[in-house]
Residue frames as qw, qx, qy, qz and C-alpha x, y, z in Angstrom:
[[0.744, 0.032, -0.578, -0.334, -25.88, -0.57, -17.48],
 [0.727, -0.495, 0.329, -0.344, -26.71, -2.82, -14.54],
 [0.093, 0.464, -0.880, -0.048, -24.08, -5.56, -14.06],
 [0.891, -0.073, -0.266, -0.360, -25.46, -9.03, -14.66],
 [0.304, 0.379, -0.778, 0.397, -23.59, -10.44, -11.70],
 [0.602, -0.413, -0.682, -0.041, -24.95, -12.85, -9.08],
 [0.400, -0.276, -0.472, 0.736, -23.47, -10.80, -6.24],
 [0.087, -0.014, -0.052, -0.995, -25.01, -7.61, -7.56],
 [0.450, -0.320, -0.616, -0.561, -28.37, -9.26, -8.16],
 [0.478, -0.407, -0.722, 0.292, -28.73, -10.14, -4.46],
 [0.131, -0.137, -0.260, 0.947, -28.79, -6.40, -3.69],
 [0.263, -0.203, -0.393, -0.857, -32.09, -5.82, -5.50],
 [0.462, -0.402, -0.773, -0.164, -34.52, -8.09, -3.62],
 [0.360, -0.473, -0.575, 0.563, -34.32, -6.57, -0.12],
 [0.027, -0.241, -0.013, 0.970, -34.58, -3.03, -1.47],
 [0.324, -0.225, -0.617, -0.681, -37.54, -3.93, -3.69],
 [0.437, -0.478, -0.750, 0.132, -39.19, -5.35, -0.56],
 [0.240, -0.414, -0.350, 0.806, -38.52, -2.11, 1.36],
 [0.110, 0.053, -0.299, -0.946, -39.89, -0.06, -1.52],
 [0.405, -0.353, -0.725, -0.430, -43.07, -2.15, -1.72],
 [0.388, -0.478, -0.655, 0.438, -43.49, -1.86, 2.06],
 [0.095, -0.234, -0.107, 0.962, -43.43, 1.93, 1.63],
 [0.293, -0.213, -0.535, -0.763, -46.63, 1.60, -0.43],
 [0.385, -0.488, -0.770, 0.145, -48.41, 0.37, 2.70],
 [0.261, -0.871, -0.136, -0.393, -50.29, 2.99, 4.77],
 [0.119, 0.649, -0.555, 0.507, -47.86, 4.34, 7.42],
 [0.620, -0.413, 0.460, -0.484, -49.52, 2.47, 10.31],
 [0.974, 0.080, 0.156, -0.140, -49.19, -0.85, 8.45],
 [0.555, 0.682, -0.458, 0.130, -45.56, -0.57, 7.35],
 [0.911, -0.330, -0.080, 0.233, -43.03, -2.98, 8.80],
 [0.566, -0.263, 0.126, 0.771, -40.20, -0.72, 7.62],
 [0.217, 0.929, 0.226, -0.197, -40.18, 2.87, 6.41],
 [0.508, -0.298, 0.416, 0.693, -37.74, 3.70, 3.59],
 [0.429, 0.798, 0.240, -0.347, -38.74, 6.45, 1.20],
 [0.097, 0.728, -0.533, -0.421, -35.54, 6.21, -0.86],
 [0.596, -0.108, 0.789, 0.099, -35.69, 2.51, -1.66],
 [0.667, 0.608, 0.428, -0.050, -37.74, 2.83, -4.86],
 [0.305, 0.924, -0.185, -0.140, -35.45, 5.45, -6.38],
 [0.282, -0.633, 0.705, 0.150, -32.37, 3.24, -5.84],
 [0.720, 0.120, 0.683, 0.007, -33.81, 0.36, -7.89],
 [0.127, -0.106, 0.667, 0.727, -33.34, -0.25, -11.63],
 [0.419, 0.062, -0.206, -0.882, -36.27, 0.56, -13.86],
 [0.546, -0.127, -0.763, -0.322, -37.74, -2.96, -14.07],
 [0.345, -0.302, -0.763, 0.456, -38.01, -3.08, -10.27],
 [0.098, 0.181, 0.214, -0.955, -39.40, 0.46, -10.04],
 [0.474, -0.067, -0.500, -0.722, -42.18, -0.56, -12.42],
 [0.524, -0.269, -0.807, 0.038, -43.07, -3.46, -10.12],
 [0.211, -0.255, -0.554, 0.764, -43.00, -1.22, -7.05],
 [0.258, 0.080, -0.066, -0.960, -45.31, 1.31, -8.70],
 [0.528, -0.168, -0.683, -0.475, -47.71, -1.46, -9.66],
 [0.466, -0.304, -0.778, 0.292, -47.91, -2.52, -6.00],
 [0.143, -0.059, 0.234, -0.960, -49.47, 0.80, -5.09],
 [0.692, -0.189, -0.393, -0.575, -52.56, -1.26, -5.81],
 [0.528, -0.420, 0.595, -0.438, -53.45, -2.98, -2.55],
 [0.951, 0.121, 0.163, -0.232, -54.65, -6.13, -4.31],
 [0.757, 0.533, -0.330, 0.186, -51.44, -6.53, -6.29],
 [0.024, -0.655, 0.605, -0.452, -49.33, -5.73, -3.23],
 [0.753, -0.267, 0.469, -0.378, -51.08, -8.47, -1.26],
 [0.948, 0.311, -0.018, -0.071, -50.54, -10.88, -4.15],
 [0.487, 0.656, -0.490, 0.305, -46.80, -10.14, -4.28],
 [0.292, -0.540, 0.634, -0.469, -46.33, -10.55, -0.52],
 [0.883, -0.063, 0.329, -0.329, -48.35, -13.80, -0.57],
 [0.861, 0.460, -0.214, 0.035, -46.31, -15.19, -3.46],
 [0.246, 0.638, -0.613, 0.397, -43.03, -14.44, -1.67],
 [0.508, -0.397, 0.579, -0.499, -44.34, -15.98, 1.55],
 [0.962, 0.112, 0.082, -0.236, -45.40, -19.15, -0.25],
 [0.759, 0.488, -0.367, 0.224, -41.87, -19.68, -1.57],
 [0.447, 0.197, -0.588, 0.644, -40.18, -18.70, 1.69],
 [0.460, -0.721, -0.496, -0.151, -42.60, -18.62, 4.65],
 [0.513, -0.790, -0.173, 0.288, -41.91, -15.63, 6.87],
 [0.630, -0.015, 0.137, 0.764, -38.97, -14.25, 4.90],
 [0.101, 0.705, 0.281, 0.643, -40.82, -11.12, 3.78],
 [0.475, -0.849, -0.126, -0.194, -41.58, -10.08, 7.36],
 [0.805, -0.398, 0.017, 0.439, -38.13, -11.13, 8.59],
 [0.534, 0.256, 0.169, 0.788, -36.29, -8.98, 6.05],
 [0.088, -0.764, -0.221, -0.600, -38.56, -5.99, 6.64],
 [0.639, -0.756, -0.125, -0.062, -38.35, -6.32, 10.43],
 [0.775, -0.222, 0.005, 0.591, -34.58, -6.76, 10.52],
 [0.336, 0.481, 0.151, 0.796, -34.25, -3.51, 8.56],
 [0.342, -0.798, -0.164, -0.469, -36.49, -1.71, 11.02],
 [0.807, -0.533, -0.117, 0.226, -34.62, -3.22, 13.98],
 [0.667, 0.026, 0.042, 0.744, -31.29, -1.97, 12.65],
 [0.082, 0.643, 0.183, 0.739, -32.70, 1.49, 11.85],
 [0.545, -0.780, -0.173, -0.253, -34.03, 1.78, 15.40],
 [0.808, -0.414, -0.045, 0.416, -30.77, 0.67, 17.02],
 [0.535, 0.266, 0.119, 0.793, -28.82, 3.09, 14.85],
 [0.073, -0.636, -0.152, -0.753, -31.07, 6.02, 15.76],
 [0.639, -0.589, -0.466, 0.170, -31.24, 5.14, 19.47],
 [0.070, -0.939, 0.124, -0.313, -30.42, 8.31, 21.47],
 [0.713, -0.619, 0.325, 0.063, -28.16, 6.19, 23.70],
 [0.857, 0.243, 0.211, 0.403, -26.05, 5.23, 20.67],
 [0.123, -0.935, 0.138, 0.303, -23.07, 7.59, 20.84],
 [0.702, 0.002, 0.462, 0.541, -20.98, 6.12, 18.02],
 [0.137, 0.796, -0.047, -0.587, -19.81, 8.71, 15.52],
 [0.200, 0.427, -0.709, -0.524, -19.01, 6.58, 12.47],
 [0.851, 0.164, 0.362, -0.344, -21.05, 3.97, 10.61],
 [0.043, 0.400, -0.829, -0.388, -19.58, 1.11, 8.58],
 [0.835, 0.215, 0.207, -0.462, -22.00, -0.94, 6.47],
 [0.257, -0.362, 0.861, 0.249, -20.48, -4.29, 5.50],
 [0.183, 0.268, 0.891, 0.318, -21.97, -5.64, 2.28],
 [0.175, 0.356, 0.241, -0.886, -23.96, -2.46, 1.68],
 [0.299, 0.443, 0.801, 0.270, -25.59, -3.39, -1.63],
 [0.015, 0.551, 0.371, 0.747, -28.30, -0.84, -2.45],
 [0.382, -0.581, -0.583, 0.420, -28.91, 0.03, 1.21],
 [0.097, 0.790, 0.227, 0.562, -30.21, 3.60, 1.62],
 [0.577, -0.699, -0.313, 0.284, -29.15, 4.20, 5.25],
 [0.524, -0.170, 0.048, 0.833, -26.06, 6.23, 4.43],
 [0.067, 0.367, 0.355, 0.857, -28.08, 8.65, 2.33],
 [0.434, -0.733, -0.464, -0.244, -30.88, 8.86, 4.88],
 [0.612, -0.540, -0.202, 0.541, -28.26, 9.73, 7.52],
 [0.412, 0.055, 0.196, 0.888, -26.71, 12.32, 5.19],
 [0.077, -0.724, -0.476, -0.493, -30.01, 14.23, 5.11],
 [0.431, -0.862, -0.113, -0.243, -29.56, 15.40, 8.69],
 [0.670, -0.658, 0.277, 0.204, -25.96, 14.64, 9.66],
 [0.460, 0.753, -0.467, -0.042, -22.43, 14.81, 8.28],
 [0.695, -0.424, 0.577, -0.060, -21.46, 11.68, 10.25],
 [0.252, 0.491, -0.742, -0.380, -19.17, 9.60, 8.01],
 [0.875, 0.072, 0.390, -0.278, -20.68, 6.40, 6.65],
 [0.027, 0.493, -0.795, -0.351, -18.47, 3.84, 4.91],
 [0.884, 0.220, 0.140, -0.389, -20.25, 1.43, 2.56],
 [0.209, -0.471, 0.833, 0.201, -18.16, -1.70, 2.06],
 [0.857, 0.301, 0.318, -0.271, -18.94, -4.12, -0.75],
 [0.728, 0.081, 0.512, 0.449, -17.50, -6.01, -3.69],
 [0.183, -0.263, 0.334, 0.886, -16.09, -3.87, -6.50],
 [0.027, -0.338, -0.733, -0.590, -19.05, -4.60, -8.81],
 [0.240, -0.740, -0.626, 0.056, -21.56, -3.52, -6.16],
 [0.298, -0.599, -0.095, 0.737, -19.59, -0.38, -5.26],
 [0.108, -0.056, 0.499, 0.858, -19.56, 0.61, -8.92],
 [0.147, -0.542, -0.753, -0.343, -23.28, -0.11, -9.18],
 [0.296, -0.728, -0.484, 0.385, -23.95, 1.98, -6.05],
 [0.234, -0.392, 0.128, 0.881, -21.97, 4.95, -7.39],
 [0.029, -0.182, -0.634, -0.751, -24.01, 4.89, -10.58],
 [0.255, -0.633, -0.728, -0.071, -27.28, 4.58, -8.62],
 [0.294, -0.662, -0.310, 0.615, -26.44, 7.53, -6.37],
 [0.142, -0.188, 0.340, 0.910, -25.49, 9.64, -9.39],
 [0.140, -0.350, -0.716, -0.588, -28.80, 8.82, -11.06],
 [0.356, -0.652, -0.669, 0.005, -31.06, 9.08, -8.00],
 [0.389, -0.788, -0.244, 0.409, -29.43, 11.95, -6.10],
 [0.344, 0.931, -0.072, 0.096, -27.17, 13.65, -8.63],
 [0.302, 0.650, -0.609, 0.340, -23.99, 12.75, -6.73],
 [0.695, -0.228, -0.618, 0.287, -22.56, 10.68, -3.89],
 [0.376, -0.907, -0.085, -0.171, -23.18, 12.64, -0.64],
 [0.243, 0.740, -0.513, 0.361, -19.89, 13.99, 0.81],
 [0.495, -0.500, 0.588, -0.399, -20.31, 11.97, 4.02],
 [0.950, 0.091, 0.247, -0.170, -20.76, 8.68, 2.14],
 [0.007, -0.657, 0.717, 0.233, -17.64, 6.70, 1.27],
 [0.948, 0.212, -0.050, -0.231, -17.82, 3.71, -1.09],
 [0.252, -0.642, 0.724, 0.018, -15.14, 1.15, -0.22],
 [0.846, 0.255, -0.394, -0.252, -14.57, -1.86, -2.53],
 [0.296, -0.484, 0.791, -0.228, -13.59, -4.96, -0.49],
 [0.752, 0.045, -0.612, -0.241, -13.62, -8.69, -1.17],
 [0.651, -0.584, 0.298, -0.382, -14.43, -10.19, 2.25],
 [0.997, -0.022, 0.019, 0.068, -12.81, -13.47, 1.27],
 [0.798, 0.254, -0.039, 0.545, -9.43, -11.92, 0.46],
 [0.234, 0.675, -0.078, 0.695, -8.98, -8.21, 1.30],
 [0.356, -0.202, -0.579, 0.706, -7.89, -6.66, 4.62],
 [0.090, -0.793, -0.577, -0.171, -10.95, -4.81, 5.89],
 [0.334, -0.853, -0.177, 0.360, -9.69, -2.19, 8.33],
 [0.413, -0.350, 0.338, 0.770, -6.58, -1.12, 6.35],
 [0.196, 0.395, 0.634, 0.636, -8.76, -0.71, 3.24],
 [0.174, -0.863, -0.473, -0.023, -11.25, 1.38, 5.22],
 [0.425, -0.698, 0.005, 0.576, -8.40, 3.53, 6.53],
 [0.387, 0.023, 0.488, 0.782, -7.26, 4.19, 2.98],
 [0.024, -0.604, -0.563, -0.563, -10.68, 5.79, 2.46],
 [0.101, -0.554, 0.132, -0.816, -10.53, 7.98, 5.58],
 [0.763, -0.511, -0.351, -0.182, -11.81, 5.68, 8.33],
 [0.012, 0.603, -0.596, 0.530, -10.35, 6.17, 11.81],
 [0.658, -0.158, -0.736, 0.018, -10.17, 3.03, 13.92],
 [0.217, -0.041, -0.611, 0.760, -10.00, 5.05, 17.17],
 [0.399, -0.093, 0.015, -0.912, -13.59, 6.30, 16.70],
 [0.439, 0.152, 0.808, -0.362, -16.49, 4.32, 18.18],
 [0.270, 0.175, -0.634, -0.703, -18.18, 2.76, 15.18],
 [0.721, 0.179, 0.460, -0.486, -21.59, 1.27, 14.47],
 [0.012, 0.260, -0.864, -0.431, -20.96, -1.74, 12.23],
 [0.751, 0.263, 0.255, -0.549, -23.88, -3.10, 10.20],
 [0.007, -0.278, 0.912, 0.302, -23.51, -6.53, 8.59],
 [0.634, 0.251, 0.408, -0.608, -26.98, -7.24, 7.23],
 [0.856, 0.420, 0.173, -0.246, -27.89, -10.18, 5.00],
 [0.358, 0.762, -0.536, -0.064, -24.25, -11.02, 4.30],
 [0.380, -0.516, 0.758, -0.118, -22.81, -13.74, 6.55],
 [0.837, 0.148, 0.502, -0.157, -24.65, -16.60, 4.84],
 [0.703, 0.706, -0.077, -0.025, -22.94, -15.77, 1.53],
 [0.089, 0.771, -0.615, 0.142, -19.46, -16.04, 3.06],
 [0.731, 0.061, -0.664, 0.146, -17.48, -19.12, 3.98],
 [0.691, -0.678, -0.235, 0.084, -17.23, -19.84, 7.72],
 [0.683, -0.132, -0.032, 0.717, -13.56, -18.87, 7.47],
 [0.177, 0.452, 0.184, 0.855, -14.44, -15.48, 5.97],
 [0.469, -0.763, -0.302, -0.327, -17.04, -14.84, 8.69],
 [0.750, -0.546, -0.126, 0.350, -14.44, -15.48, 11.36],
 [0.566, 0.115, 0.099, 0.811, -11.80, -13.49, 9.47],
 [0.046, -0.672, -0.237, -0.700, -14.15, -10.50, 9.34],
 [0.627, -0.748, -0.198, -0.089, -14.87, -10.75, 13.08],
 [0.769, -0.254, -0.044, 0.584, -11.12, -10.98, 13.67],
 [0.359, 0.356, 0.145, 0.851, -10.61, -7.74, 11.73],
 [0.307, -0.735, -0.207, -0.568, -13.24, -6.06, 13.90],
 [0.733, -0.371, -0.457, 0.342, -11.49, -7.22, 17.08],
 [0.443, -0.145, -0.181, 0.866, -9.65, -3.91, 17.47],
 [0.069, -0.718, -0.406, -0.561, -12.70, -1.67, 17.04],
 [0.030, 0.397, -0.370, 0.839, -12.71, 1.25, 19.46],
 [0.075, -0.304, -0.821, 0.478, -14.41, 0.83, 22.84],
 [0.312, 0.456, 0.299, -0.778, -18.05, 1.87, 22.60],
 [0.288, 0.213, -0.660, -0.660, -18.42, 0.39, 19.12],
 [0.694, 0.146, 0.521, -0.475, -21.50, -1.63, 18.24],
 [0.076, 0.196, -0.859, -0.466, -22.13, -4.45, 15.80],
 [0.713, 0.247, 0.385, -0.531, -25.44, -5.57, 14.32],
 [0.175, 0.318, -0.810, -0.460, -25.47, -8.56, 12.01],
 [0.848, 0.078, 0.106, -0.514, -27.83, -11.19, 10.67],
 [0.040, -0.355, 0.924, 0.138, -27.28, -14.89, 10.18],
 [0.782, -0.001, -0.415, -0.465, -29.01, -18.02, 8.91],
 [0.757, -0.431, 0.419, -0.255, -29.46, -20.86, 11.38],
 [0.033, -0.479, 0.859, 0.176, -26.92, -23.66, 11.03],
 [0.496, 0.138, 0.843, -0.156, -29.58, -26.35, 11.13],
 [0.608, 0.696, 0.184, -0.334, -31.15, -24.81, 8.02],
 [0.237, 0.736, -0.583, -0.251, -27.77, -24.70, 6.27],
 [0.218, -0.283, 0.934, -0.018, -27.23, -28.36, 7.23],
 [0.510, -0.037, -0.619, -0.596, -30.72, -29.29, 6.02],
 [0.214, -0.137, -0.915, 0.314, -31.75, -30.81, 9.35],
 [0.086, 0.649, 0.616, -0.438, -34.58, -28.29, 9.88],
 [0.256, 0.300, 0.474, 0.787, -36.02, -26.40, 6.92],
 [0.061, 0.392, 0.414, -0.819, -38.67, -24.45, 8.91],
 [0.488, 0.649, 0.536, -0.230, -41.13, -24.86, 6.04],
 [0.224, 0.838, -0.237, -0.437, -38.81, -23.10, 3.60],
 [0.812, 0.021, 0.533, 0.238, -38.02, -26.05, 1.32],
 [0.597, 0.735, 0.209, 0.244, -37.94, -23.96, -1.84],
 [0.061, -0.950, 0.298, -0.071, -35.46, -21.52, -0.28],
 [0.664, -0.461, 0.573, 0.137, -33.25, -24.44, 0.71],
 [0.789, 0.347, 0.439, 0.254, -33.36, -25.83, -2.82],
 [0.379, 0.903, 0.047, 0.195, -32.50, -22.43, -4.30],
 [0.061, -0.906, 0.369, -0.197, -29.66, -21.45, -1.98],
 [0.517, -0.532, 0.667, -0.075, -28.24, -24.79, -0.85],
 [0.789, 0.098, 0.605, 0.044, -29.06, -27.56, -3.35],
 [0.664, 0.721, 0.166, 0.103, -29.00, -26.04, -6.82],
 [0.482, 0.595, -0.306, 0.566, -25.94, -23.95, -5.97],
 [0.608, -0.426, -0.452, 0.494, -24.10, -23.48, -2.71],
 [0.097, 0.739, 0.090, 0.661, -25.00, -19.77, -2.58],
 [0.523, -0.747, 0.185, -0.365, -25.46, -19.79, 1.19],
 [0.645, 0.356, -0.618, 0.274, -22.30, -21.14, 2.76],
 [0.225, 0.164, -0.674, 0.684, -22.47, -20.29, 6.47],
 [0.546, -0.622, -0.382, -0.411, -24.80, -20.55, 9.42],
 [0.039, 0.380, -0.640, 0.667, -24.69, -20.09, 13.18],
 [0.469, -0.421, -0.774, 0.061, -26.29, -21.75, 16.19],
 [0.243, -0.809, -0.110, -0.523, -28.20, -19.21, 18.32],
 [0.766, -0.641, -0.046, 0.032, -26.96, -20.70, 21.60],
 [0.802, -0.125, 0.091, 0.577, -23.33, -20.39, 20.45],
 [0.321, 0.808, 0.139, 0.474, -23.39, -16.78, 19.20],
 [0.385, -0.910, 0.118, -0.095, -22.35, -15.22, 22.52],
 [0.790, -0.391, 0.336, 0.330, -19.31, -17.49, 22.75],
 [0.664, 0.435, 0.304, 0.526, -18.31, -16.75, 19.16],
 [0.078, 0.921, 0.064, 0.377, -18.54, -13.00, 19.71],
 [0.589, -0.786, 0.178, 0.057, -16.56, -13.21, 22.95],
 [0.847, -0.010, 0.254, 0.467, -13.68, -14.85, 21.06],
 [0.454, 0.466, 0.225, 0.725, -13.32, -11.61, 19.12],
 [0.234, -0.079, -0.315, 0.917, -13.84, -9.15, 21.95],
 [0.342, -0.289, -0.280, -0.849, -17.56, -8.48, 21.50],
 [0.167, 0.110, 0.801, -0.565, -20.38, -8.81, 24.04],
 [0.135, -0.410, -0.789, -0.437, -23.78, -10.12, 22.97],
 [0.220, -0.012, 0.300, -0.928, -26.55, -7.69, 23.93],
 [0.652, 0.265, 0.467, -0.535, -29.56, -9.33, 22.30],
 [0.107, 0.001, 0.857, 0.504, -30.80, -11.60, 19.54],
 [0.524, 0.314, 0.179, -0.771, -33.99, -10.80, 17.66],
 [0.095, 0.035, 0.945, 0.312, -35.95, -13.61, 16.06],
 [0.194, -0.388, -0.694, -0.575, -39.51, -14.32, 14.96],
 [0.347, -0.665, -0.639, 0.171, -41.21, -13.85, 18.33],
 [0.266, -0.475, -0.117, 0.831, -39.51, -10.48, 18.92],
 [0.008, -0.003, -0.465, -0.885, -40.46, -9.26, 15.45],
 [0.246, -0.509, -0.774, -0.287, -44.03, -10.53, 15.93],
 [0.350, -0.689, -0.530, 0.348, -44.56, -8.77, 19.24],
 [0.293, -0.516, -0.012, 0.805, -42.64, -5.56, 18.50],
 [0.034, 0.297, -0.412, -0.861, -43.32, -4.81, 14.85],
 [0.145, -0.175, -0.833, -0.504, -45.95, -7.07, 13.29],
 [0.134, -0.548, -0.798, 0.211, -48.78, -7.10, 15.82],
 [0.004, -0.564, -0.234, 0.792, -49.09, -3.29, 16.02],
 [0.143, 0.203, -0.512, -0.822, -49.72, -3.18, 12.24],
 [0.695, 0.212, 0.406, -0.555, -52.59, -5.66, 12.44],
 [0.561, 0.479, -0.543, -0.402, -51.16, -7.57, 9.48],
 [0.944, -0.112, 0.256, -0.176, -51.55, -11.31, 9.13],
 [0.661, 0.572, -0.460, 0.155, -47.89, -12.16, 8.49],
 [0.827, -0.539, 0.120, 0.107, -45.26, -14.05, 10.45],
 [0.104, 0.818, -0.563, -0.064, -41.48, -13.80, 10.60],
 [0.875, 0.218, -0.433, 0.007, -39.29, -16.76, 9.70],
 [0.751, -0.619, 0.223, 0.060, -37.24, -18.72, 12.21],
 [0.870, 0.317, 0.034, 0.376, -34.53, -19.24, 9.57],
 [0.426, 0.516, -0.138, 0.730, -32.83, -15.86, 10.05],
 [0.518, -0.720, -0.349, 0.303, -31.84, -14.04, 13.26],
 [0.248, 0.805, -0.088, 0.532, -30.46, -10.59, 14.03],
 [0.732, -0.342, -0.337, 0.483, -27.76, -9.93, 16.62],
 [0.006, -0.927, 0.093, -0.364, -26.73, -6.81, 18.55],
 [0.822, -0.254, -0.217, 0.461, -23.33, -6.67, 20.26],
 [0.015, 0.972, -0.137, 0.189, -20.99, -4.08, 21.73],
 [0.789, 0.054, -0.323, 0.520, -17.48, -3.72, 23.10]]
């Protein structure tokens, strides 16, 4: 039975988006994830199958974009950006840690062609959900995939990972996608502090919401998103200022390599598809190393 838990519910939306994107012709996809549909609960799989109809797919994307302009493309493009950085031939890390994994399929896609260990870190309820999903969709949890329950607000990250077989001396690719806004600023910094001792050669990719959106001083046309995540309930708690990200990372021993925002996603991923969509300025993606 799917847990009716707010934290667990946030895992469904991005994977439903990835699954619907997979119904696009290959040349028009913003992200390519053939496992996403199978990881979703039945009610979402029914929606995804319905969007095999081009007309209905366009209607769904348009409806999402009306409520949060550019968020559909931003989420799809950030997923593609991370997939590309992870598969870059110059990336010589030999362990992956996904912080706030939700229903992410990367670990299982990696397991198809590699026994590289992947540690999926999430709240207990999401780890239990993921174990059940993998049992249903794949028959078992792949041997290289390790589910690690952690509460980012309270639990020690690295020691808990080590209890599940992680080795801190191995260069690691850390993925922290769609998570930081749900944490308090103190928890964001505490997590960065726990990553301070990552092995040389490690990489970190994470996403964040702009601080001016969190503060309500610039809503970037996404008023309904602000009402949902900031006014009705304080679901989104943290934001960052793009010009201050390098300094923040340096405090914890990381070096900013690049930040990807709407113009990068437009030029690199959206224009080649010929689709009339735009990425939001609300969310940014960061790549760093040490």
